[in-house]
N, C-alpha and C positions, 0 to 999 in steps of 0.2 A: 083197033085198039092202039096200034102204033101211031096211027094218024092222030088220035086224040091226045096221045102223049106228046107228039110233036107240036100240036096246037097249044097244049098247056105250056110247053117249054117256050114256045114263041110268045105267048102272052106274058110269061114271066120275064123273058128277055126284054120285051117292050117296056114293061114296068121298070125294070132295072135301068133301061136307057132313059126313061122319063125321069127317074130319080136322079140319075147322073147328070142329065141335062139341067134339071132344077138346081142341083148343087153347083154346077159350072156357072149358071146365071147368078146364083147367090154370091159366089166367089168374085165374079166380074163386078157385081154391084159393090162389094166390099172393097175391091181394088179401086174403083172409081171414087168411092168415098175417101179412101186413103190418099189418093192423088189430090183430091180437093183439099183435104186437111193439110197435106204437105205444102200445097200451093199457098194456102192461107197462112201457114206458119212462116213460109219463106217471105211473104209480103209483110207479115208482122215483124219478123227479124229485120227486114230492110227498113221499116219505119223506125224501129228501135235504134238501129245503127245511125239513121239520119238524125234522130233526136240526140243521140250521144255526141255526134259530130258538132251539132249546134251548141250543146251544153259545154263541150270541150272548148269551142271557140269563145264562148261567153266567159268561161272560166279563165282562159288565157288573157282575155281583155281585162277582166276584173283584177287579175294578178298584176297586170301592168299598171293599172290605176292604183292598186295598193302600194306597189313599189314606189310610184311617183309620190304618193302621199307620205310614205316613210321618209323619202328624201326631203320633202318640204318640212316635215316635223323636225328633222335634224337641222335644217337651215334655220328654222325659227328658234330652236333650242340654242344654237350658236348665237343668234341675234340677241336672245334674252340674256345669255351669259355675258355677252359683250356689253349690253346695256347696263347690267348689274355692275360690271367692273367700272364702267364710266361713272355710274352713280356713286360708287365707293370713292373714286378719285375726287369727284366734285364734293362729296361730303367731307373728305379729308382736307381738301383745299379750303372749304368753307370753315371747318374747325380751325385750321391753321390761321386763316384770316381773322377769325373771331379772337383767337389768342393774341395775335399781333395787335389788334385794336384794343383789346383789354389791357395790354401792357403799356399802351401809350398814354 
């Protein structure tokens, strides 16, 4: 009777060991999955960082072009203002000349 009780206890312990072994295997599988996901996330973050660096460089380049265009617009605005002043002078001189001719 004691022998059969020990045999039953032995079977029960073997079942417990099998269940524990299965649980460890499941946890190891989950750990491997987690490692794979972390690795993929790390690669993804690296790719995003590379794209951000490229976008930042492009943004800096575009900002430089925008600044150069703003300067050119200012130059052209000054040229237009100067041309308008010259036009007013010529118009005034022309009016003055017409008056002088009209009085002759």
